[in-house]
C-alpha positions as CSV (number, residue, x, y, z in Angstrom):
1,M,24.8,9.8,29.9
2,K,23.3,7.7,27.0
3,A,21.6,4.5,27.9
4,P,23.5,1.3,27.0
5,T,22.5,-0.4,23.8
6,K,21.1,-3.4,25.6
7,Y,19.0,-1.2,27.9
8,K,17.7,0.8,25.0
9,L,16.8,-2.5,23.2
10,F,14.9,-3.7,26.3
11,L,12.9,-0.4,26.5
12,I,12.0,-0.7,22.8
13,L,10.9,-4.3,23.2
14,L,8.8,-3.3,26.2
15,L,7.1,-0.5,24.1
16,L,6.6,-3.0,21.3
17,F,4.8,-5.4,23.6
18,S,2.6,-2.6,24.9
19,F,1.6,-1.6,21.4
20,S,0.9,-5.2,20.4
21,Y,-1.2,-5.8,23.5
22,E,-3.2,-2.6,22.9
23,L,-3.9,-3.6,19.2
24,M,-4.9,-7.1,20.3
25,G,-7.4,-5.6,22.7
26,Q,-9.0,-3.7,19.8
27,E,-9.6,-6.9,17.7
28,G,-13.2,-7.1,16.6
29,V,-13.9,-3.4,17.1
30,S,-14.7,-1.3,14.1
31,V,-12.8,2.0,13.8
32,K,-12.8,5.0,11.6
33,L,-10.0,6.3,9.4
34,K,-10.1,10.0,10.2
35,C,-6.7,11.3,9.1
36,I,-4.2,10.4,6.5
37,V,-0.7,12.1,6.1
38,L,0.7,12.3,2.6
39,D,4.4,12.7,2.5
40,P,5.8,13.8,-0.9
41,G,9.5,12.8,-0.6
42,H,12.4,15.2,-0.8
43,G,11.9,18.9,-1.6
44,G,13.8,22.2,-1.6
45,K,17.6,21.6,-1.7
46,D,16.9,17.9,-1.9
47,Y,16.0,17.1,-5.5
48,G,15.8,13.3,-5.0
49,C,16.3,11.2,-8.2
50,I,17.0,13.1,-11.4
51,S,16.3,11.9,-14.9
52,R,19.2,11.2,-17.2
53,D,18.5,14.3,-19.3
54,K,18.4,16.4,-16.1
55,K,15.0,17.8,-17.1
56,Y,12.9,16.1,-14.5
57,N,13.3,15.4,-10.8
58,E,11.7,13.3,-8.1
59,K,10.6,16.1,-5.7
60,T,8.4,17.8,-8.4
61,I,6.8,14.6,-9.6
62,V,5.8,13.2,-6.2
63,L,4.5,16.6,-5.0
64,S,2.1,16.7,-8.0
65,V,0.9,13.1,-7.5
66,A,0.4,13.7,-3.7
67,K,-1.7,16.8,-4.3
68,K,-3.9,15.0,-6.9
69,L,-4.4,12.1,-4.4
70,G,-5.2,14.5,-1.6
71,N,-7.8,16.3,-3.7
72,M,-9.5,13.0,-4.6
73,I,-9.7,12.1,-0.9
74,E,-11.0,15.5,0.2
75,K,-13.6,15.6,-2.6
76,N,-15.0,12.1,-2.0
77,H,-14.4,11.7,1.7
78,P,-14.8,15.1,3.5
79,D,-14.9,13.2,6.8
80,V,-11.2,12.3,6.3
81,K,-8.6,15.0,7.2
82,V,-5.7,15.1,4.7
83,V,-2.4,16.5,6.0
84,Y,0.7,17.1,3.9
85,T,4.2,17.1,5.2
86,R,4.8,19.6,2.4
87,K,2.6,21.3,-0.2
88,T,5.4,23.5,-1.7
89,D,9.0,23.0,-2.8
90,V,10.6,23.1,0.7
91,F,13.0,20.9,2.5
92,I,11.5,19.0,5.4
93,P,13.8,16.8,7.7
94,L,12.9,13.2,7.9
95,A,12.2,13.3,11.6
96,Q,9.9,16.2,11.2
97,R,7.8,14.3,8.7
98,A,7.0,11.6,11.3
99,E,6.3,14.4,13.9
100,I,3.7,15.9,11.6
101,A,1.9,12.5,11.4
102,N,2.1,11.9,15.1
103,K,0.9,15.4,16.1
104,N,-2.1,15.0,13.9
105,K,-2.8,11.6,15.3
106,A,-2.9,10.2,11.8
107,D,-4.4,6.8,11.1
108,L,-2.3,6.2,8.0
109,F,1.0,7.5,6.6
110,L,1.9,7.4,2.9
111,S,5.3,8.5,1.7
112,I,5.5,8.9,-2.1
113,H,8.7,8.6,-4.0
114,V,10.2,7.9,-7.4
115,N,13.0,5.3,-8.0
116,S,16.2,5.3,-10.1
117,T,19.1,3.1,-11.0
118,A,22.7,4.1,-11.9
119,G,24.3,2.9,-15.1
120,T,21.2,1.2,-16.6
121,S,17.7,2.2,-17.8
122,A,16.4,-1.4,-17.8
123,A,14.9,-1.4,-14.3
124,H,11.2,-0.4,-14.2
125,G,8.0,-0.8,-12.4
126,T,6.4,0.0,-9.0
127,E,7.2,-1.3,-5.5
128,T,6.0,-0.5,-2.0
129,F,7.9,-0.8,1.3
130,T,7.0,-1.3,4.9
131,M,9.3,-0.8,7.8
132,G,11.7,-3.7,8.5
133,N,15.2,-5.2,8.2
134,H,16.7,-5.4,4.8
135,V,16.1,-8.7,3.1
136,S,18.2,-8.0,0.1
137,S,21.2,-5.8,-0.9
138,S,19.0,-3.8,-3.4
139,N,16.6,-2.9,-0.6
140,F,19.5,-1.8,1.6
141,E,21.0,0.3,-1.1
142,L,17.6,2.0,-1.8
143,S,17.1,2.8,1.9
144,K,20.6,4.1,2.2
145,R,19.9,6.5,-0.7
146,E,16.6,7.7,0.8
147,N,18.1,8.0,4.3
148,S,21.2,9.9,3.2
149,V,19.1,13.0,3.0
150,I,19.8,13.4,6.8
151,L,23.3,14.4,5.9
152,M,21.8,17.7,4.6
153,E,20.4,18.4,8.1
154,D,22.2,20.3,10.8
155,D,23.4,18.2,13.8
156,Y,22.0,15.0,12.3
157,T,24.1,12.8,14.6
158,T,22.4,14.1,17.7
159,K,18.9,14.4,16.2
160,Y,19.0,10.7,14.9
161,E,21.0,9.4,17.9
162,G,24.1,8.5,16.0
163,F,22.3,6.8,13.2
164,N,24.6,6.0,10.2
165,P,22.8,5.6,6.9
166,D,25.6,3.3,5.6
167,S,25.6,0.9,8.6
168,P,23.4,-2.2,8.6
169,E,23.5,-2.3,12.4
170,S,21.8,1.1,12.6
171,Y,18.7,-0.3,11.0
172,I,18.0,-3.2,13.4
173,I,16.6,-1.7,16.6
174,F,14.3,1.0,15.2
175,S,12.7,-1.5,12.9
176,L,11.1,-3.2,15.9
177,L,9.0,-0.1,16.6
178,Q,6.9,-0.6,13.5
179,N,6.1,-4.3,14.3
180,A,2.9,-3.3,16.2
181,Y,1.5,-1.9,12.9
182,S,3.2,-4.4,10.6
183,E,0.2,-6.3,9.4
184,Q,-1.9,-3.2,8.7
185,S,1.1,-1.6,6.9
186,I,1.6,-4.7,4.8
187,K,-2.1,-4.9,4.0
188,F,-2.1,-1.3,2.7
189,A,1.1,-1.9,0.7
190,Q,-0.4,-5.0,-0.9
191,L,-3.5,-3.0,-1.9
192,I,-1.3,-0.3,-3.5
193,Q,0.6,-2.8,-5.5
194,E,-2.6,-4.6,-6.6
195,Q,-3.9,-1.3,-7.9
196,F,-0.6,-0.3,-9.5
197,H,-0.7,-3.6,-11.5
198,L,-3.8,-2.2,-13.4
199,G,-1.5,0.4,-15.0
200,P,-0.3,2.7,-16.4
201,I,3.0,1.3,-15.0
202,K,2.0,-2.3,-14.8
203,Y,5.2,-4.1,-13.8
204,N,4.8,-5.0,-10.2
205,R,8.0,-5.3,-8.2
206,G,6.1,-6.3,-5.1
207,V,5.8,-5.4,-1.4
208,K,9.1,-5.3,0.4
209,Q,10.7,-4.3,3.7
210,A,13.5,-1.9,4.3
211,G,14.8,0.4,7.0
212,F,13.5,3.9,5.9
213,L,14.1,6.6,8.5
214,V,11.0,8.4,7.4
215,L,8.9,5.4,8.7
216,K,11.0,5.1,11.9
217,N,8.9,7.1,14.4
218,T,5.4,7.0,12.9
219,T,2.9,5.6,15.4
220,M,0.5,4.4,12.8
221,P,0.4,2.0,9.8
222,S,3.0,3.5,7.4
223,V,4.3,2.7,3.9
224,L,6.7,4.2,1.4
225,T,5.8,3.7,-2.3
226,E,8.0,4.0,-5.4
227,L,5.8,5.1,-8.4
228,G,8.3,4.0,-11.0
229,F,11.9,4.5,-12.3
230,I,12.8,8.0,-13.4
231,S,15.8,6.3,-15.1
232,N,13.6,4.2,-17.3
233,P,12.3,6.0,-20.5
234,D,8.8,4.4,-20.4
235,D,8.2,5.0,-16.7
236,L,9.6,8.5,-17.1
237,K,7.0,9.3,-19.8
238,T,4.2,8.3,-17.5
239,L,5.6,10.0,-14.4
240,T,6.0,13.3,-16.1
241,S,2.7,13.5,-18.0
242,E,-0.4,15.0,-16.6
243,N,-2.5,12.0,-17.6
244,G,0.1,9.6,-16.1
245,Q,0.2,11.4,-12.8
246,D,-3.6,11.5,-12.7
247,K,-3.8,7.7,-13.1
248,M,-1.1,7.0,-10.6
249,A,-2.9,9.2,-8.1
250,R,-6.1,7.4,-8.9
251,R,-4.5,4.0,-8.2
252,L,-3.3,5.3,-4.8
253,Y,-6.8,6.6,-4.1
254,D,-8.4,3.3,-4.9
255,A,-6.0,1.5,-2.6
256,F,-6.8,4.0,0.1
257,L,-10.5,3.5,-0.4
258,L,-10.2,-0.3,-0.2
259,Y,-8.0,-0.1,3.0
260,K,-10.5,2.4,4.6
261,Q,-13.4,0.1,3.9
262,D,-11.6,-2.9,5.2
263,L,-10.5,-1.1,8.3
264,E,-13.9,0.4,9.1
265,D,-15.7,-2.8,8.3
266,N,-13.2,-4.8,10.3
267,G,-12.4,-7.3,7.6
268,S,-15.7,-7.5,5.7
269,K,-16.1,-5.7,2.4
270,E,-18.7,-2.9,2.5
271,E,-20.5,-1.8,-0.6
272,M,-18.7,1.2,-2.2
273,K,-20.4,4.5,-2.7
274,E,-22.2,4.6,-6.0
275,D,-20.0,7.5,-7.2
276,D,-16.8,5.5,-6.4
277,K,-18.2,2.3,-7.9
278,E,-19.1,4.1,-11.2
279,E,-15.8,5.9,-11.4
280,M,-13.8,2.7,-10.9
281,K,-15.9,0.9,-13.4
282,E,-15.4,3.6,-16.0
283,D,-11.6,3.5,-15.3
284,V,-11.5,-0.3,-15.9
285,Q,-13.6,0.0,-19.1
286,E,-11.4,2.8,-20.5
287,E,-8.2,0.9,-19.8
288,V,-9.5,-2.4,-21.3
289,K,-10.7,-0.5,-24.4
290,E,-7.3,1.2,-24.8
291,E,-5.4,-2.0,-24.5
292,I,-7.5,-3.9,-27.0
293,K,-7.5,-1.0,-29.4
294,E,-3.7,-0.9,-29.3
295,D,-3.5,-4.6,-30.1
296,V,-6.0,-4.3,-32.9
297,K,-4.4,-1.2,-34.4
298,A,-1.3,-3.1,-35.7
299,E,-3.5,-5.7,-37.4
300,V,-5.8,-3.1,-38.9
301,K,-3.0,-1.2,-40.5
302,S,-1.6,-4.1,-42.4
303,E,-4.5,-6.6,-42.9
304,I,-7.9,-5.0,-42.5
305,K,-9.6,-2.5,-44.9
306,E,-11.5,0.6,-43.7
307,N,-14.9,-1.0,-43.9
308,V,-13.8,-3.8,-41.6
309,K,-12.5,-1.5,-38.9
310,E,-16.0,-0.5,-37.8
311,N,-17.0,-4.1,-37.3
312,V,-13.8,-4.8,-35.3
313,K,-14.5,-1.8,-33.1
314,E,-18.1,-3.1,-32.4
315,N,-16.7,-6.5,-31.6
316,I,-14.2,-5.0,-29.2
317,K,-17.0,-3.1,-27.4
318,E,-19.1,-6.2,-26.9
319,N,-16.1,-8.2,-25.7
320,V,-15.2,-5.5,-23.2
321,K,-18.8,-5.5,-21.9
322,E,-18.8,-9.3,-21.5
323,E,-15.4,-9.3,-19.7
324,I,-16.5,-6.7,-17.2
325,K,-19.7,-8.7,-16.5
326,E,-17.7,-11.9,-15.7
327,V,-17.2,-12.1,-12.0
328,A,-15.9,-15.1,-10.1
329,E,-18.1,-16.7,-7.4
330,V,-17.7,-15.1,-4.0
331,T,-18.3,-17.1,-0.8
332,Y,-18.5,-15.8,2.8
333,H,-16.8,-17.2,5.9
334,I,-16.0,-16.3,9.5
335,Q,-12.3,-15.6,10.2
336,I,-11.2,-16.8,13.7
337,L,-7.4,-16.5,13.8
338,S,-4.5,-14.9,12.0
339,V,-1.2,-16.7,13.0
340,G,2.4,-16.9,11.7
341,K,2.5,-20.6,11.1
342,Q,0.2,-23.5,9.9
343,L,-1.6,-25.1,12.8
344,K,-2.3,-28.8,13.4
345,R,-5.9,-29.8,13.4
346,N,-5.8,-30.5,17.1
347,A,-4.0,-27.3,18.0
348,P,-5.2,-25.6,21.2
349,D,-5.7,-22.3,19.3
350,L,-8.4,-23.9,17.2
351,K,-10.4,-24.8,20.3
352,G,-11.6,-28.0,18.9
353,E,-12.6,-26.7,15.5
354,S,-10.8,-29.4,13.5
355,G,-12.7,-28.5,10.3
356,A,-11.2,-24.9,10.2
357,Q,-9.6,-24.0,6.9
358,F,-7.0,-21.3,6.1
359,V,-5.9,-18.8,3.5
360,Q,-2.2,-18.0,3.3
361,E,-1.4,-14.3,2.8
362,G,2.4,-13.7,2.8
363,R,3.7,-15.1,6.1
364,L,0.2,-15.2,7.8
365,Y,-2.2,-18.1,7.9
366,K,-5.8,-16.8,8.3
367,Y,-8.1,-19.5,9.7
368,Y,-11.9,-19.4,9.0
369,L,-15.0,-21.4,9.6
370,G,-18.1,-22.1,7.6
371,K,-19.2,-21.4,4.0
372,Y,-22.1,-19.1,3.3
373,S,-23.6,-18.0,0.0
374,T,-24.6,-14.6,1.4
375,R,-23.0,-12.1,3.8
376,E,-26.3,-12.0,5.7
377,A,-26.1,-15.7,6.5
378,A,-22.5,-15.4,7.7
379,V,-23.4,-12.4,9.9
380,K,-26.3,-14.3,11.4
381,D,-23.9,-17.0,12.5
382,L,-21.2,-14.6,13.7
383,E,-22.6,-14.1,17.2
384,R,-22.4,-17.9,17.9
385,V,-18.8,-18.1,16.7
386,R,-17.8,-15.1,18.8
387,R,-18.8,-16.9,21.9
388,K,-15.7,-19.1,21.3
389,F,-13.5,-16.7,19.2
390,K,-14.0,-13.2,20.5
391,G,-12.3,-11.4,17.6
392,A,-14.1,-13.3,14.8
393,F,-15.4,-11.4,11.8
394,V,-16.8,-12.0,8.3
395,I,-14.6,-12.3,5.2
396,S,-15.2,-12.8,1.5
397,I,-13.2,-15.3,-0.5
398,R,-12.9,-15.5,-4.3
399,D,-10.7,-18.1,-6.1
400,G,-9.0,-19.0,-2.9
401,Q,-8.1,-15.4,-2.0
402,I,-9.6,-13.0,0.5
403,V,-11.5,-10.2,-1.3
404,R,-10.9,-6.7,0.1
C-alpha cells in the first residue's frame, strides 16, 4: 500500500532536516572536490531541441561540450574523477542519471542542455537552473519540456511514483529534497552565469529555479545549465562551431575551478595554479582584443587610411594591457553568519557584535567582521573570532561583492 501524501511529506521533511543538520555540522571544515558527474542531456531516441533547419540537435551539441569540459578537468586536475552519464549517443532515463551520480558519490552534478522557443527566434542567451518550485510560467514550461522525456521510458508511472510532467502539484514535494544543497547549488550556478557573461554568448538570463526531474534524486549540489538557444541564429552559430563549443566548455571549466577553490578553501580564495592563471589571462586578452578590433574595423574601412591602421592596432594593444592591469581594491574580512533576512544590530545571532556588516547575495545576508588589508592579517585574527563564531572563515570583498 502506498504511503499517504501527508505521511510521505513528513518523511521528506525529516530527511531534509537530517541533511541540513549534517551540513551545518560541517561548517568551517575544508573538504575536497573529488568527483564531478557531467550529464549531457537527452541522447539516442531523444534528440532534445532541434534547429529550425533540422540540421542540428541538442543531444549532439551538449555531448560535444561535455566531453571538452571533461577533458579540461582531467588534464588540469587528475585528482578529480570525471564521470559521464553518457559518452555516446544513447538514451539514458532521467532517474538513472541521478543514480550514476549517487553511486559514484559525486561532489557535484552538472546537467548540460540547449534551449529553444517555438514560433520565434528572438529569445537568446544562457541560463542556469537549480532545483526548486517554479517561479514563472516560462520556467514551468521549460521543466515540462525537459521532464517529458520520461514518457519515452517503460513503466514511467511506477518508476517516478505517479509523477505527471504537466502537473504543478507533482513538482512541490520532491523540490524539498534539494534544499539541503541549495546554497551550494546556487553558488555554482552563479559562477557559471558569471563566466558565460564573458562570451561568446554574452546575454545572461540569470540563475533560476525549476522542477527538473534530472535533479530530483541527486544527493549533492546539482545544476542544469542551458548553453543558449538553438532556435536563435546567432546562438546556433556559436553552439555548432568547434571554436564556440571550445569556449563554452572553457567557461564551464572556469566556473568549476572557482567553485572547487571556494569549496576547498571554505570561502577564502586560494591562488590559482600558474597554468590556470596564465590560460585564463590569455583568454581575457584574446577576447578583449577581438572585441576592440571588431569595433575599430568598421571605422577603419570608411575613415582611416592604410598607414593609420597600424597606429590604431598599436593603440589597441596598449589599451588592452592597461585595462587588464587595472584591478579594483580587495579587502579581507571574517564571515560569521549567513542568514535569510537582515538582522537588527542587537540580534542574538550577532552575539553582541553590533558593528557587524553584511553583503547581500540573492536572498542571503552574509555578515562579517573586521577589515584587513592582507589575507594574512585576517587569518591571524580568525582564531579569536572562532571562539565566539565556530564556523567563521575569511572572505575577500571587492566593490561591495564577495570575490570568489
